[in-house]
MDAnalysis code that builds the backbone (N, CA, C; Angstrom):
import MDAnalysis as mda
import numpy as np

u = mda.Universe.empty(423, n_residues=141, atom_resindex=np.repeat(np.arange(141), 3), trajectory=True)
u.add_TopologyAttr("name", ["N", "CA", "C"] * 141)
u.add_TopologyAttr("resid", np.arange(1, 142))
u.add_TopologyAttr("resname", ["MET", "SER", "ILE", "TRP", "PHE", "LYS", "GLU", "PRO", "ASP", "LEU", "ASP", "GLU", "VAL", "ASN", "SER", "TRP", "SER", "GLU", "GLY", "THR", "LEU", "LEU", "GLU", "HIS", "ILE", "GLY", "ILE", "GLU", "ILE", "THR", "ASN", "ILE", "GLY", "ASP", "ASP", "TYR", "LEU", "GLU", "GLY", "THR", "MET", "PRO", "ALA", "ASP", "HIS", "ARG", "THR", "PHE", "GLN", "PRO", "TYR", "LYS", "LEU", "VAL", "HIS", "GLY", "GLY", "ALA", "ASN", "ILE", "VAL", "LEU", "ALA", "GLU", "THR", "LEU", "GLY", "SER", "ILE", "GLY", "GLY", "MET", "LEU", "THR", "ILE", "ASP", "PRO", "ASP", "LYS", "TYR", "ILE", "CYS", "VAL", "GLY", "GLN", "GLU", "VAL", "ASN", "GLY", "ASN", "HIS", "LEU", "ARG", "GLY", "VAL", "ARG", "SER", "GLY", "VAL", "VAL", "ARG", "GLY", "ARG", "ALA", "GLN", "GLN", "VAL", "HIS", "GLY", "GLY", "SER", "LYS", "SER", "GLN", "VAL", "TRP", "GLU", "ILE", "LYS", "LEU", "TYR", "ASP", "SER", "ASN", "ASP", "LYS", "LEU", "SER", "CYS", "ILE", "SER", "ARG", "LEU", "THR", "LEU", "ALA", "VAL", "VAL", "GLU", "LYS", "ARG"])
u.atoms.positions = np.array([
    [-16.209, -7.110, 15.558],
    [-14.910, -7.752, 15.448],
    [-14.096, -7.080, 14.335],
    [-12.907, -6.676, 14.648],
    [-12.043, -5.968, 13.710],
    [-11.369, -6.936, 12.727],
    [-11.243, -6.510, 11.471],
    [-10.562, -7.319, 10.457],
    [-9.082, -6.952, 10.334],
    [-8.632, -5.924, 11.036],
    [-7.277, -5.402, 10.857],
    [-6.239, -6.281, 11.555],
    [-5.059, -6.389, 10.947],
    [-3.957, -7.162, 11.514],
    [-3.526, -6.569, 12.849],
    [-3.417, -5.250, 12.888],
    [-3.178, -4.514, 14.132],
    [-4.005, -3.239, 14.068],
    [-4.217, -2.606, 15.198],
    [-5.039, -1.397, 15.252],
    [-4.446, -0.318, 14.344],
    [-5.186, 0.117, 13.309],
    [-4.647, 1.129, 12.396],
    [-4.546, 2.500, 13.053],
    [-3.526, 3.233, 12.666],
    [-3.322, 4.611, 13.107],
    [-3.575, 5.519, 11.903],
    [-4.615, 6.348, 11.996],
    [-5.034, 7.182, 10.872],
    [-3.915, 8.112, 10.396],
    [-3.175, 8.714, 11.313],
    [-2.081, 9.603, 10.914],
    [-0.988, 8.843, 10.162],
    [-0.659, 7.653, 10.648],
    [0.358, 6.840, 9.970],
    [-0.111, 6.456, 8.569],
    [-1.360, 6.021, 8.453],
    [-1.898, 5.628, 7.153],
    [-1.841, 6.806, 6.180],
    [-2.221, 7.991, 6.625],
    [-2.167, 9.161, 5.733],
    [-0.742, 9.559, 5.389],
    [0.223, 9.258, 6.251],
    [1.616, 9.600, 5.955],
    [2.151, 8.791, 4.773],
    [1.546, 7.639, 4.494],
    [1.989, 6.821, 3.363],
    [1.771, 7.530, 2.028],
    [0.943, 8.558, 1.980],
    [0.633, 9.270, 0.737],
    [1.690, 10.289, 0.340],
    [2.578, 10.623, 1.270],
    [3.567, 11.666, 0.985],
    [4.410, 11.298, -0.233],
    [4.470, 12.245, -1.167],
    [5.273, 12.059, -2.366],
    [4.667, 11.116, -3.395],
    [3.360, 10.878, -3.316],
    [2.697, 9.958, -4.246],
    [1.572, 10.672, -4.994],
    [0.957, 9.950, -5.913],
    [-0.216, 10.441, -6.630],
    [-1.308, 10.869, -5.657],
    [-1.452, 10.127, -4.568],
    [-2.503, 10.427, -3.589],
    [-2.345, 11.829, -3.023],
    [-1.128, 12.191, -2.672],
    [-0.871, 13.538, -2.170],
    [-1.149, 14.573, -3.260],
    [-0.738, 14.267, -4.472],
    [-0.882, 15.212, -5.587],
    [-2.350, 15.559, -5.863],
    [-3.241, 14.574, -5.794],
    [-4.645, 14.866, -6.100],
    [-5.496, 15.060, -4.850],
    [-4.898, 14.951, -3.675],
    [-5.608, 15.309, -2.449],
    [-6.430, 14.204, -1.802],
    [-6.095, 12.950, -2.055],
    [-6.808, 11.849, -1.392],
    [-6.372, 11.769, 0.063],
    [-7.363, 11.612, 0.939],
    [-7.094, 11.507, 2.372],
    [-7.963, 10.405, 2.969],
    [-7.381, 9.584, 3.824],
    [-8.141, 8.580, 4.576],
    [-8.728, 9.314, 5.784],
    [-10.036, 9.190, 5.952],
    [-10.728, 9.991, 6.970],
    [-11.266, 9.191, 8.143],
    [-11.489, 7.893, 7.945],
    [-12.107, 7.107, 9.011],
    [-11.773, 5.637, 8.801],
    [-11.478, 4.949, 9.904],
    [-11.245, 3.506, 9.854],
    [-12.103, 2.875, 10.939],
    [-13.071, 2.053, 10.510],
    [-13.928, 1.336, 11.443],
    [-13.426, -0.085, 11.637],
    [-14.220, -0.924, 12.264],
    [-13.811, -2.305, 12.514],
    [-13.680, -3.130, 11.239],
    [-14.465, -2.808, 10.206],
    [-14.437, -3.611, 8.979],
    [-14.570, -2.764, 7.709],
    [-14.205, -1.509, 7.792],
    [-14.274, -0.628, 6.624],
    [-13.275, 0.501, 6.798],
    [-12.996, 1.186, 5.692],
    [-12.269, 2.446, 5.784],
    [-12.869, 3.417, 4.791],
    [-12.740, 4.694, 5.104],
    [-13.310, 5.761, 4.281],
    [-12.244, 6.784, 3.945],
    [-12.446, 7.438, 2.814],
    [-11.537, 8.488, 2.406],
    [-12.234, 9.459, 1.479],
    [-11.565, 10.564, 1.226],
    [-12.119, 11.597, 0.361],
    [-11.116, 12.001, -0.712],
    [-11.669, 12.576, -1.767],
    [-10.892, 13.134, -2.864],
    [-11.612, 14.399, -3.319],
    [-10.898, 15.495, -3.514],
    [-11.569, 16.712, -3.969],
    [-12.082, 16.578, -5.400],
    [-13.207, 17.209, -5.646],
    [-13.726, 17.335, -7.007],
    [-13.302, 18.727, -7.480],
    [-12.136, 18.799, -8.098],
    [-11.596, 20.087, -8.540],
    [-10.694, 19.882, -9.756],
    [-9.958, 20.925, -10.124],
    [-9.141, 20.889, -11.338],
    [-8.161, 19.718, -11.374],
    [-7.764, 19.190, -10.220],
    [-6.819, 18.068, -10.190],
    [-7.471, 16.750, -10.592],
    [-8.781, 16.661, -10.448],
    [-9.467, 15.391, -10.663],
    [-10.503, 15.451, -11.790],
    [-10.671, 16.623, -12.411],
    [-11.677, 16.784, -13.467],
    [-11.182, 16.284, -14.820],
    [-12.143, 15.916, -15.656],
    [-11.915, 15.709, -17.086],
    [-12.406, 16.973, -17.797],
    [-12.270, 17.073, -19.119],
    [-12.582, 18.325, -19.811],
    [-14.015, 18.851, -19.638],
    [-14.987, 18.006, -19.313],
    [-16.354, 18.479, -19.098],
    [-16.562, 19.038, -17.688],
    [-15.483, 19.166, -16.937],
    [-15.532, 19.678, -15.555],
    [-16.325, 18.757, -14.625],
    [-16.223, 17.460, -14.893],
    [-16.745, 16.403, -14.025],
    [-15.551, 15.605, -13.514],
    [-15.711, 14.961, -12.353],
    [-14.633, 14.097, -11.874],
    [-14.366, 13.017, -12.925],
    [-13.125, 12.877, -13.283],
    [-12.678, 11.901, -14.276],
    [-12.926, 10.490, -13.754],
    [-13.410, 9.601, -14.615],
    [-13.618, 8.212, -14.222],
    [-12.354, 7.567, -13.695],
    [-11.228, 7.921, -14.283],
    [-9.950, 7.389, -13.807],
    [-9.616, 7.858, -12.400],
    [-9.999, 9.089, -12.071],
    [-9.781, 9.585, -10.711],
    [-10.640, 8.796, -9.720],
    [-11.884, 8.491, -10.119],
    [-12.721, 7.639, -9.271],
    [-12.037, 6.303, -9.000],
    [-11.460, 5.731, -10.035],
    [-10.798, 4.435, -9.887],
    [-9.554, 4.561, -9.014],
    [-8.834, 5.663, -9.120],
    [-7.680, 5.879, -8.234],
    [-8.137, 5.897, -6.779],
    [-9.222, 6.618, -6.492],
    [-9.733, 6.648, -5.121],
    [-10.177, 5.258, -4.681],
    [-10.932, 4.575, -5.527],
    [-11.425, 3.237, -5.171],
    [-10.266, 2.268, -4.921],
    [-9.302, 2.230, -5.829],
    [-8.184, 1.299, -5.659],
    [-7.338, 1.665, -4.446],
    [-7.215, 2.947, -4.184],
    [-6.479, 3.381, -2.999],
    [-7.139, 2.863, -1.730],
    [-8.448, 3.056, -1.612],
    [-9.157, 2.625, -0.407],
    [-9.071, 1.112, -0.224],
    [-9.318, 0.358, -1.298],
    [-9.245, -1.096, -1.194],
    [-7.838, -1.596, -0.921],
    [-6.850, -0.987, -1.562],
    [-5.464, -1.415, -1.365],
    [-4.976, -1.131, 0.046],
    [-5.302, 0.040, 0.556],
    [-4.916, 0.341, 1.932],
    [-5.639, -0.601, 2.886],
    [-6.927, -0.853, 2.616],
    [-7.653, -1.819, 3.427],
    [-6.953, -3.170, 3.427],
    [-6.566, -3.634, 2.247],
    [-5.862, -4.908, 2.147],
    [-4.561, -4.909, 2.920],
    [-3.792, -3.831, 2.789],
    [-2.518, -3.722, 3.505],
    [-2.716, -3.823, 5.014],
    [-3.818, -3.260, 5.490],
    [-4.055, -3.232, 6.933],
    [-4.525, -4.580, 7.492],
    [-4.861, -5.536, 6.618],
    [-5.347, -6.836, 7.099],
    [-4.267, -7.912, 7.123],
    [-3.093, -7.618, 6.599],
    [-2.033, -8.629, 6.504],
    [-0.854, -8.272, 7.401],
    [0.001, -9.247, 7.660],
    [1.238, -9.018, 8.395],
    [2.222, -8.339, 7.444],
    [2.524, -7.051, 7.649],
    [3.362, -6.318, 6.696],
    [4.820, -6.773, 6.687],
    [5.230, -7.544, 7.666],
    [6.597, -8.078, 7.658],
    [6.724, -9.292, 6.749],
    [5.585, -9.919, 6.414],
    [5.613, -11.153, 5.625],
    [4.976, -11.016, 4.247],
    [4.002, -10.094, 4.090],
    [3.205, -10.039, 2.866],
    [3.035, -8.619, 2.350],
    [2.688, -8.544, 1.077],
    [2.218, -7.298, 0.472],
    [0.938, -7.625, -0.298],
    [0.127, -6.606, -0.535],
    [-1.071, -6.741, -1.373],
    [-0.847, -5.919, -2.623],
    [-1.131, -6.505, -3.775],
    [-1.019, -5.789, -5.042],
    [-2.304, -5.971, -5.838],
    [-2.694, -4.932, -6.542],
    [-3.918, -4.982, -7.328],
    [-3.798, -5.931, -8.508],
    [-4.867, -6.711, -8.726],
    [-4.931, -7.593, -9.884],
    [-5.972, -7.116, -10.887],
    [-7.087, -6.607, -10.363],
    [-8.167, -6.155, -11.241],
    [-8.996, -5.132, -10.487],
    [-9.390, -4.100, -11.191],
    [-10.281, -3.090, -10.615],
    [-11.284, -2.697, -11.697],
    [-12.527, -2.484, -11.286],
    [-13.526, -1.998, -12.234],
    [-14.376, -0.958, -11.545],
    [-15.107, -0.228, -12.325],
    [-15.980, 0.788, -11.760],
    [-17.151, 1.083, -12.672],
    [-18.301, 1.236, -12.070],
    [-19.482, 1.701, -12.780],
    [-19.746, 3.127, -12.327],
    [-19.626, 4.054, -13.249],
    [-19.821, 5.472, -12.947],
    [-21.304, 5.784, -13.120],
    [-21.948, 6.150, -12.031],
    [-23.401, 6.280, -11.996],
    [-23.892, 7.721, -12.041],
    [-23.082, 8.653, -11.552],
    [-23.512, 10.045, -11.445],
    [-22.268, 10.925, -11.527],
    [-22.342, 11.970, -12.317],
    [-21.230, 12.902, -12.415],
    [-21.110, 13.764, -11.162],
    [-19.872, 14.097, -10.827],
    [-19.615, 14.964, -9.678],
    [-18.895, 16.199, -10.192],
    [-19.457, 17.389, -9.919],
    [-18.930, 18.651, -10.440],
    [-18.233, 19.526, -9.409],
    [-18.462, 19.232, -8.119],
    [-17.857, 20.085, -7.083],
    [-17.864, 19.345, -5.754],
    [-17.196, 19.951, -4.788],
    [-17.172, 19.381, -3.442],
    [-16.126, 18.304, -3.301],
    [-16.522, 17.184, -2.715],
    [-15.617, 16.057, -2.524],
    [-16.317, 14.773, -2.949],
    [-15.509, 13.806, -3.285],
    [-15.986, 12.443, -3.479],
    [-15.574, 11.692, -2.220],
    [-16.540, 11.042, -1.608],
    [-16.281, 10.267, -0.386],
    [-16.437, 8.794, -0.721],
    [-15.469, 7.992, -0.305],
    [-15.515, 6.565, -0.589],
    [-15.504, 5.738, 0.678],
    [-16.129, 4.563, 0.579],
    [-16.148, 3.600, 1.689],
    [-15.822, 2.228, 1.107],
    [-14.779, 1.597, 1.642],
    [-14.334, 0.287, 1.180],
    [-14.610, -0.758, 2.246],
    [-15.172, -1.895, 1.800],
    [-15.414, -3.024, 2.698],
    [-14.949, -4.302, 2.014],
    [-14.327, -5.161, 2.801],
    [-13.821, -6.420, 2.285],
    [-14.976, -7.399, 2.047],
    [-15.002, -7.974, 0.856],
    [-15.997, -8.983, 0.498],
    [-15.419, -10.383, 0.726],
    [-14.117, -10.542, 0.453],
    [-13.428, -11.823, 0.608],
    [-12.031, -11.554, 1.132],
    [-11.639, -12.265, 2.173],
    [-10.305, -12.109, 2.745],
    [-9.582, -13.433, 2.813],
    [-9.103, -13.924, 1.681],
    [-8.402, -15.194, 1.639],
    [-6.913, -15.047, 1.886],
    [-6.228, -16.176, 1.977],
    [-4.787, -16.154, 2.237],
    [-3.984, -15.764, 0.997],
    [-4.562, -15.895, -0.197],
    [-3.865, -15.559, -1.448],
    [-4.503, -14.401, -2.200],
    [-5.768, -14.092, -1.897],
    [-6.437, -12.992, -2.590],
    [-7.476, -12.347, -1.681],
    [-7.808, -11.125, -2.031],
    [-8.851, -10.376, -1.340],
    [-9.719, -9.700, -2.390],
    [-10.984, -9.508, -2.057],
    [-11.892, -8.737, -2.908],
    [-12.529, -7.669, -2.042],
    [-12.519, -6.441, -2.549],
    [-13.068, -5.283, -1.847],
    [-14.144, -4.628, -2.701],
    [-15.220, -4.182, -2.059],
    [-16.242, -3.381, -2.711],
    [-16.081, -1.948, -2.215],
    [-16.055, -1.025, -3.158],
    [-15.864, 0.381, -2.814],
    [-17.006, 1.178, -3.424],
    [-17.692, 1.924, -2.579],
    [-18.774, 2.797, -3.041],
    [-18.319, 4.240, -2.871],
    [-18.525, 5.041, -3.924],
    [-18.165, 6.452, -3.911],
    [-19.433, 7.292, -3.938],
    [-19.425, 8.372, -3.184],
    [-20.584, 9.250, -3.032],
    [-20.180, 10.690, -3.285],
    [-21.136, 11.492, -3.778],
    [-20.895, 12.921, -3.941],
    [-21.138, 13.642, -2.611],
    [-21.017, 14.952, -2.614],
    [-21.180, 15.740, -1.381],
    [-22.591, 15.697, -0.816],
    [-23.558, 15.251, -1.629],
    [-24.946, 15.105, -1.168],
    [-25.269, 13.664, -0.780],
    [-24.238, 12.848, -0.602],
    [-24.384, 11.430, -0.236],
    [-25.139, 10.611, -1.268],
    [-25.059, 11.020, -2.540],
    [-25.651, 10.237, -3.625],
    [-24.564, 9.364, -4.241],
    [-24.882, 8.105, -4.442],
    [-23.930, 7.157, -5.004],
    [-23.502, 7.616, -6.401],
    [-22.194, 7.766, -6.593],
    [-21.687, 8.226, -7.887],
    [-20.905, 7.149, -8.635],
    [-20.371, 6.173, -7.911],
    [-19.594, 5.115, -8.545],
    [-19.549, 3.911, -7.607],
    [-19.586, 2.723, -8.180],
    [-19.378, 1.512, -7.397],
    [-18.267, 0.724, -8.067],
    [-17.347, 0.237, -7.260],
    [-16.149, -0.396, -7.776],
    [-15.875, -1.696, -7.024],
    [-15.175, -2.588, -7.706],
    [-14.730, -3.827, -7.074],
    [-13.246, -3.986, -7.385],
    [-12.476, -4.348, -6.360],
    [-11.032, -4.487, -6.475],
    [-10.616, -5.866, -6.020],
    [-9.818, -6.551, -6.827],
    [-9.217, -7.826, -6.445],
    [-7.744, -7.589, -6.196],
    [-7.287, -8.047, -5.029],
    [-5.894, -7.930, -4.637],
    [-5.267, -9.312, -4.537],
    [-4.003, -9.423, -4.930],
    [-3.228, -10.627, -4.680],
    [-2.456, -10.404, -3.381],
    [-2.440, -11.403, -2.522],
    [-1.642, -11.383, -1.296],
    [-0.380, -12.184, -1.617],
    [0.778, -11.509, -1.579],
    [2.035, -12.088, -2.046],
    [3.051, -12.045, -0.918],
    [3.820, -13.128, -0.782],
    [4.905, -13.137, 0.205],
    [5.971, -12.140, -0.204],
    [6.509, -11.430, 0.807],
    [7.611, -10.504, 0.556],
    [8.854, -11.285, 0.143],
    [9.615, -10.706, -0.732],
    [10.865, -11.364, -1.173],
    [12.035, -10.832, -0.416],
])
């Protein structure tokens, strides 16, 4: 059973990144299933910190992006928006090259708030970060 408000279009979802931070650092949504979405971010000079590891903040950008897009896809966009209230991340393993792949799944889908769990993996499918995102569901003004 799908959690999406309407059937998501991967090309349309990726077009939302044009002219944003997501485009600048190379985040791309790669897969949308019935109850999850996945995306990637390059592990390169755009996302590294001085030790040549993916910056923790870049991990959080990817995690919040995946959860926020997931939230947007579950609501009626003519009536509501989703905005981040809190995001956290536990960085478990450094990533030095390749891509970071993330998978976001909704933990709670209420009428006023949502909670998403986002797991990030390195190119060898080893868990590198786990994040939780709380979104507020707000009526459009």
